[in-house]
C-alpha positions as CSV (number, residue, x, y, z in Angstrom):
1,M,93.9,5.1,69.9
2,K,92.6,6.2,66.4
3,S,92.1,3.3,64.2
4,G,93.5,4.9,61.5
5,Y,96.5,7.5,60.1
6,D,97.9,9.1,57.4
7,F,101.4,7.9,58.3
8,V,102.4,5.8,61.1
9,I,106.3,5.5,62.5
10,A,107.9,2.3,63.6
11,G,110.7,3.0,65.7
12,G,110.8,6.4,68.4
13,G,114.8,6.6,68.4
14,V,116.0,9.9,66.7
15,V,115.8,9.2,63.1
16,G,111.7,8.5,64.2
17,A,111.3,11.0,66.0
18,S,112.6,13.1,63.7
19,V,110.3,12.1,60.8
20,A,107.3,12.2,63.3
21,F,108.5,15.9,63.7
22,H,108.7,16.8,60.4
23,L,106.4,15.5,58.9
24,A,104.0,17.4,61.7
25,Q,105.8,20.8,60.7
26,L,105.5,20.1,57.2
27,S,101.9,18.9,57.0
28,D,98.6,18.5,58.5
29,A,98.9,15.0,58.2
30,L,97.3,12.1,61.6
31,I,100.8,10.9,62.6
32,A,101.5,7.9,64.5
33,L,104.6,6.8,66.4
34,F,105.2,3.8,68.0
35,D,107.8,2.3,70.4
36,R,107.8,-0.9,72.3
37,G,109.8,0.8,75.3
38,E,110.1,4.2,76.1
39,V,111.4,6.7,73.7
40,C,114.8,6.5,73.0
41,S,115.5,3.0,74.6
42,G,117.0,1.4,71.6
43,G,120.0,1.9,69.9
44,T,119.9,5.8,70.3
45,G,120.0,5.8,74.4
46,R,123.5,4.3,73.4
47,S,124.8,6.7,71.1
48,C,128.3,8.3,71.7
49,A,126.6,11.0,69.8
50,I,129.7,12.2,68.1
51,I,128.9,15.1,65.6
52,R,131.0,15.8,62.4
53,S,130.6,16.8,58.7
54,H,133.8,14.5,57.8
55,Y,132.9,12.3,55.2
56,S,134.0,11.5,52.0
57,V,130.5,10.1,50.3
58,A,129.8,13.6,48.8
59,S,125.5,13.0,49.9
60,N,126.8,12.2,53.5
61,T,129.0,15.2,53.8
62,A,125.4,17.6,52.8
63,L,122.9,15.6,55.0
64,T,125.4,16.1,58.2
65,L,126.1,19.8,57.3
66,R,122.2,20.5,57.6
67,S,121.8,18.6,61.0
68,L,125.1,20.7,62.1
69,D,122.9,23.9,61.8
70,V,120.1,22.1,63.7
71,F,122.5,21.0,66.9
72,R,123.8,24.6,66.8
73,D,120.6,26.0,67.2
74,F,118.2,22.9,67.8
75,R,115.2,25.4,70.1
76,E,115.3,27.7,66.7
77,A,115.1,24.8,64.4
78,L,112.1,23.1,66.3
79,G,110.5,25.8,67.1
80,E,110.4,25.5,71.1
81,D,111.8,27.3,73.9
82,D,112.2,24.5,76.4
83,V,113.8,21.5,74.4
84,E,117.7,21.1,74.8
85,C,120.1,18.9,72.7
86,G,123.1,19.4,75.1
87,F,125.2,20.3,71.9
88,V,128.8,21.0,72.8
89,N,131.0,22.4,70.2
90,S,134.3,21.0,70.8
91,G,135.6,20.3,67.3
92,Y,137.1,17.5,65.4
93,L,139.9,16.2,64.9
94,I,140.4,13.1,62.5
95,L,144.6,12.1,62.7
96,S,146.2,9.9,59.8
97,G,149.3,7.6,59.6
98,P,151.4,8.3,56.9
99,G,151.2,6.8,53.6
100,A,147.7,5.6,52.0
101,F,145.2,7.6,54.3
102,A,147.2,10.6,54.7
103,D,146.8,11.0,51.2
104,R,143.0,10.3,51.7
105,L,142.6,12.7,54.0
106,A,143.6,15.7,52.1
107,D,141.9,14.8,49.5
108,N,138.9,14.3,51.3
109,L,139.0,17.6,53.0
110,A,139.4,19.3,49.8
111,R,136.4,17.7,48.5
112,Q,134.3,18.7,51.7
113,R,135.3,22.5,51.3
114,A,134.1,22.3,48.1
115,L,130.6,21.3,49.6
116,G,130.8,24.1,52.3
117,A,132.1,22.5,55.0
118,D,134.2,24.3,57.4
119,T,137.3,22.2,57.9
120,S,140.9,21.8,57.2
121,P,144.8,20.5,57.2
122,I,146.6,21.7,60.1
123,R,149.8,21.1,61.4
124,R,150.6,18.9,64.5
125,A,151.9,21.7,66.4
126,E,148.1,23.1,66.0
127,A,146.9,20.2,66.7
128,R,148.6,19.9,69.8
129,E,147.3,23.7,70.9
130,L,144.2,22.6,70.4
131,H,144.5,19.7,71.9
132,P,147.4,19.6,74.7
133,W,146.9,16.2,75.7
134,L,148.1,14.3,72.4
135,E,150.8,12.7,71.4
136,L,151.5,12.6,67.5
137,G,155.0,11.7,66.6
138,D,153.1,8.9,64.3
139,V,150.8,11.3,62.9
140,A,151.5,12.2,59.1
141,A,148.3,14.3,58.5
142,V,145.7,16.1,60.8
143,G,142.3,17.4,59.7
144,W,140.0,20.1,62.5
145,E,136.0,20.7,62.0
146,P,136.1,24.0,64.3
147,A,132.3,23.9,64.5
148,S,131.5,20.1,65.2
149,G,131.7,18.3,68.7
150,Y,128.9,16.1,70.6
151,A,125.4,16.0,72.3
152,D,123.2,14.2,74.4
153,P,121.5,11.5,72.4
154,V,118.5,11.4,74.7
155,A,117.8,14.9,75.0
156,T,117.9,15.3,71.0
157,T,115.3,12.9,70.6
158,N,113.1,13.6,73.7
159,G,113.0,17.2,72.4
160,Y,112.2,15.7,69.1
161,V,109.3,13.5,70.5
162,T,108.1,16.9,72.4
163,A,108.1,19.2,69.4
164,A,106.1,16.5,67.1
165,R,103.5,15.6,70.5
166,R,102.6,19.6,70.2
167,R,101.9,19.7,66.7
168,G,99.5,16.4,66.9
169,V,101.6,13.7,66.8
170,A,100.0,10.8,69.0
171,V,103.2,8.9,70.0
172,F,102.9,5.2,71.5
173,E,105.6,4.2,74.1
174,N,106.1,0.5,75.0
175,T,103.3,-0.2,72.4
176,P,105.2,-2.6,69.4
177,V,104.8,-2.9,66.0
178,E,105.0,-6.8,66.5
179,R,103.8,-6.7,62.7
180,L,103.3,-5.5,59.1
181,H,99.5,-5.0,58.3
182,L,99.0,-6.4,54.6
183,A,96.4,-5.9,52.1
184,S,94.9,-9.7,51.4
185,N,91.9,-8.9,49.5
186,G,93.8,-10.8,46.1
187,G,93.0,-7.9,44.1
188,P,96.1,-5.7,42.9
189,S,96.5,-4.5,46.3
190,A,97.9,-7.6,47.9
191,G,100.7,-7.7,49.7
192,H,100.7,-3.7,50.3
193,V,101.7,-2.8,53.4
194,I,98.2,-1.1,55.0
195,G,99.0,-0.5,58.3
196,V,100.9,-2.5,61.6
197,T,99.5,-4.8,64.0
198,T,100.5,-3.7,67.8
199,P,99.5,-5.4,70.9
200,D,95.8,-3.4,71.2
201,G,95.2,-4.3,67.1
202,V,95.7,-3.7,64.0
203,V,96.6,0.0,63.2
204,E,95.5,1.5,59.8
205,A,98.1,3.7,57.8
206,G,98.7,5.3,54.5
207,C,102.3,4.5,54.8
208,V,104.3,2.7,57.6
209,V,108.1,4.1,58.2
210,S,109.9,1.5,59.7
211,A,112.7,3.2,61.8
212,I,113.6,0.3,64.0
213,G,117.1,0.3,62.6
214,P,119.0,-3.4,64.3
215,W,115.5,-4.8,64.4
216,T,114.3,-4.6,61.0
217,R,114.8,-7.5,59.6
218,G,113.0,-9.4,62.9
219,L,109.5,-7.0,61.8
220,H,110.2,-8.5,58.3
221,A,110.3,-12.0,59.5
222,D,107.7,-11.4,62.4
223,S,105.2,-10.4,59.2
224,G,106.1,-13.0,57.1
225,L,108.3,-11.7,54.7
226,S,111.0,-13.9,55.5
227,D,112.2,-13.2,51.7
228,D,112.2,-9.4,52.0
229,A,114.1,-10.1,55.4
230,E,116.9,-11.5,53.7
231,A,116.8,-9.1,50.9
232,L,117.5,-6.1,53.3
233,R,121.1,-6.7,52.8
234,L,121.1,-6.4,57.0
235,R,123.7,-7.4,59.9
236,V,124.1,-6.2,62.9
237,S,126.9,-6.2,65.6
238,R,127.8,-5.7,69.1
239,H,129.0,-2.3,69.8
240,V,131.1,-1.6,73.1
241,V,131.9,1.6,74.7
242,L,134.5,2.3,77.7
243,T,135.4,5.0,80.0
244,F,138.3,5.6,81.0
245,G,139.8,8.2,84.1
246,G,143.1,9.2,84.3
247,A,145.0,11.2,87.3
248,S,143.8,14.6,85.8
249,P,139.8,15.7,84.9
250,Y,139.4,15.3,80.8
251,G,138.1,18.7,80.3
252,S,134.4,19.0,78.6
253,E,135.6,21.3,76.2
254,L,138.4,19.2,74.5
255,P,138.2,17.9,70.7
256,V,136.4,14.4,69.8
257,V,139.3,12.8,68.1
258,K,139.3,10.1,65.2
259,D,142.4,7.8,65.2
260,L,143.1,6.2,61.9
261,T,146.3,5.3,62.8
262,V,145.0,2.4,64.5
263,D,143.2,-0.7,62.5
264,N,139.9,0.2,64.5
265,K,139.5,3.0,63.7
266,M,139.2,4.3,67.5
267,Y,137.5,7.7,68.4
268,F,137.4,9.3,71.6
269,R,135.6,12.3,73.4
270,P,135.1,13.8,76.7
271,A,132.8,12.1,79.1
272,V,131.3,12.9,82.0
273,G,133.0,13.0,85.3
274,G,136.4,14.1,83.8
275,D,136.3,10.9,82.1
276,V,137.8,9.9,78.2
277,L,134.8,7.8,76.3
278,V,136.7,5.4,73.9
279,G,134.8,3.6,71.0
280,T,135.7,2.0,67.8
281,G,134.7,2.8,64.2
282,D,134.9,-1.2,62.6
283,F,132.6,-3.7,62.6
284,G,132.5,-4.9,66.3
285,D,130.9,-8.5,67.3
286,P,128.5,-10.1,65.1
287,L,125.0,-10.0,66.6
288,E,122.4,-12.2,65.6
289,D,119.3,-10.8,67.8
290,P,119.7,-7.6,69.7
291,D,117.9,-8.5,71.9
292,R,120.0,-10.9,73.3
293,M,123.2,-9.0,73.6
294,T,125.3,-9.1,76.5
295,A,126.8,-6.3,78.1
296,A,130.2,-7.5,79.5
297,A,133.5,-5.4,77.9
298,P,135.8,-8.4,76.8
299,G,139.2,-7.8,78.3
300,E,141.0,-8.0,75.4
301,L,139.2,-5.2,74.3
302,V,139.2,-3.3,77.8
303,S,143.3,-4.1,77.1
304,L,143.4,-2.7,73.6
305,Q,141.4,0.1,74.1
306,Q,143.6,0.9,77.3
307,A,146.7,0.7,75.5
308,Q,146.3,2.7,72.3
309,I,144.4,5.9,74.8
310,G,147.4,5.6,76.4
311,A,149.8,5.9,73.6
312,R,147.4,8.6,72.6
313,M,147.3,10.8,75.2
314,P,150.6,9.5,77.8
315,A,148.5,11.3,80.6
316,F,146.1,8.4,80.5
317,E,148.6,5.4,80.5
318,G,147.9,2.9,82.4
319,A,144.1,4.4,83.0
320,R,141.7,2.7,85.1
321,L,138.1,1.4,83.4
322,T,135.5,3.9,84.9
323,D,132.0,2.5,82.8
324,S,131.4,0.1,80.0
325,W,128.1,-0.2,77.7
326,V,127.0,-1.9,74.8
327,G,125.0,-0.8,71.4
328,P,123.9,-2.3,68.0
329,Y,124.9,-1.3,64.9
330,D,122.9,-2.1,61.8
331,I,125.0,-2.5,59.5
332,T,124.6,-2.5,55.2
333,P,127.1,-3.3,52.9
334,D,128.4,-0.1,52.5
335,W,128.2,1.1,55.6
336,N,125.7,3.7,54.6
337,P,121.3,3.7,55.3
338,V,118.8,2.8,53.2
339,L,116.3,5.5,52.7
340,G,113.2,5.0,50.5
341,P,110.5,2.9,49.7
342,A,110.7,-1.1,50.0
343,P,110.7,-3.1,46.6
344,G,107.8,-4.6,45.9
345,R,105.5,-3.4,49.4
346,P,104.2,-0.7,48.3
347,G,103.0,1.8,51.6
348,L,105.7,0.4,53.3
349,Y,109.1,3.0,53.6
350,L,112.4,1.9,54.9
351,A,115.0,3.8,56.9
352,Y,117.8,1.3,58.6
353,G,121.0,0.5,57.8
354,F,122.6,3.7,59.5
355,S,126.3,2.1,60.6
356,G,127.3,4.3,63.3
357,H,126.2,7.8,61.3
358,G,122.8,7.6,62.5
359,F,123.0,10.3,65.0
360,K,124.4,13.2,63.2
361,M,122.3,12.8,60.3
362,A,119.3,12.5,62.1
363,P,118.0,16.2,61.7
364,A,118.5,16.3,58.2
365,I,117.3,12.8,57.4
366,G,114.2,13.4,59.5
367,R,113.5,16.4,57.5
368,C,114.4,14.8,54.1
369,V,112.7,11.6,54.7
370,A,109.6,14.1,55.6
371,Q,109.3,15.5,52.2
372,S,110.2,12.4,50.0
373,L,106.5,11.3,52.0
374,L,104.8,14.4,50.9
375,G,105.8,14.8,47.5
376,E,108.2,17.2,48.2
377,A,111.7,17.6,46.5
378,P,114.4,16.6,49.7
379,D,116.6,18.9,51.0
380,V,119.0,16.3,49.6
381,D,118.4,14.3,47.1
382,L,118.5,10.7,48.6
383,E,118.5,8.4,45.7
384,P,121.7,7.7,46.6
385,Y,120.2,5.8,49.6
386,R,117.9,3.5,47.7
387,P,117.4,-0.1,48.7
388,E,117.8,-1.1,45.2
389,R,121.4,-0.2,45.2
390,F,123.2,-2.9,46.3
391,E,121.4,-5.2,43.5
392,E,122.3,-2.3,41.2
393,K,126.0,-2.7,42.3
394,A,126.1,0.7,43.3
395,L,127.3,1.3,46.3
396,L,128.3,4.4,48.5
397,L,131.5,3.2,48.9
398,G,134.1,5.8,51.1
399,A,137.5,6.7,50.9
400,Y,138.8,4.9,54.2
401,G,137.7,1.1,53.6
402,A,134.8,-0.5,55.7
403,G,133.8,1.2,59.0
404,S,131.6,4.2,60.1
405,I,133.4,7.1,58.6
406,S,132.7,6.1,55.2
């Protein structure tokens, strides 16, 4: 291990891997990527990996449109012939009941089209042609994104790591960043972040990128920066994903569906083995420590999702639970990420709070963060995601209320 790098990235999930790759692609900098376990062993590996551009925050749409281009031609984007992201172009349907949500959906589709998104309102009959399993009697408005779909989060992350390694990035697995290393010379640089501490010692860095998501507060607290940890405005929650099996196989080509007619903003997509994968777009269960996350799926949630998926797709009425898993969300007050230099901590760049959006935005975010770190103008202005926005009361508020569809 070298004693110093231009950039050290903490976190081997898809965001950290994308930042590492793009830094190497755009520069000759010395770069190291650290993960406390294997690459993609944290939140990314449990992602449902849905890819969509449907957002009501304009900068989110801009990032996801660029990311969608990458997912659709992953090998070309990375310049590698042997990487995969597992993208399935199934399309994406969003359903709304009558009233305010239907109006917001119609307005939002128009705004998205103005930003270049391939999206449009469609009739219920058209939606049934696209997805014959759906019961849509209670649905007042439907949006359709034909270019969207879902991917494989582990393959995508490993693709970025493979491409980064080939461009000279040093990747250290099973090597946790235990603390931020601060200058302590008593001069004007006192308190600046100048590296990280790992089990193998101090690794100096010109800049440290913290991309560890739900573990961000812990790193700040362990580094003795308890005030910083409180200022992060970060909450962590536990999300449960379920898969159900029906009498007939659920085809992999069926569209992803987002259902705004139910309180928990349920989504579902094809899973392996002909099952359907079902998750929620709500807050989930509060979680103090992401390392102490129980794996059990609550019986009441299983029953609720079973009833909701059965109502939306009668073929799944009474469907059997085939699998479940949990993953942590790192959630900010406006359900949008924090991207930018840490206030009062020169040498530290923050990338956290993805609130369920991280995977689908990661290709563009990695490039934009790398451009910013290298002093270049990013493809998408990241100023809306600045850490200071919470103090400034400049939150990025979505049209659909709190939740991962902002």
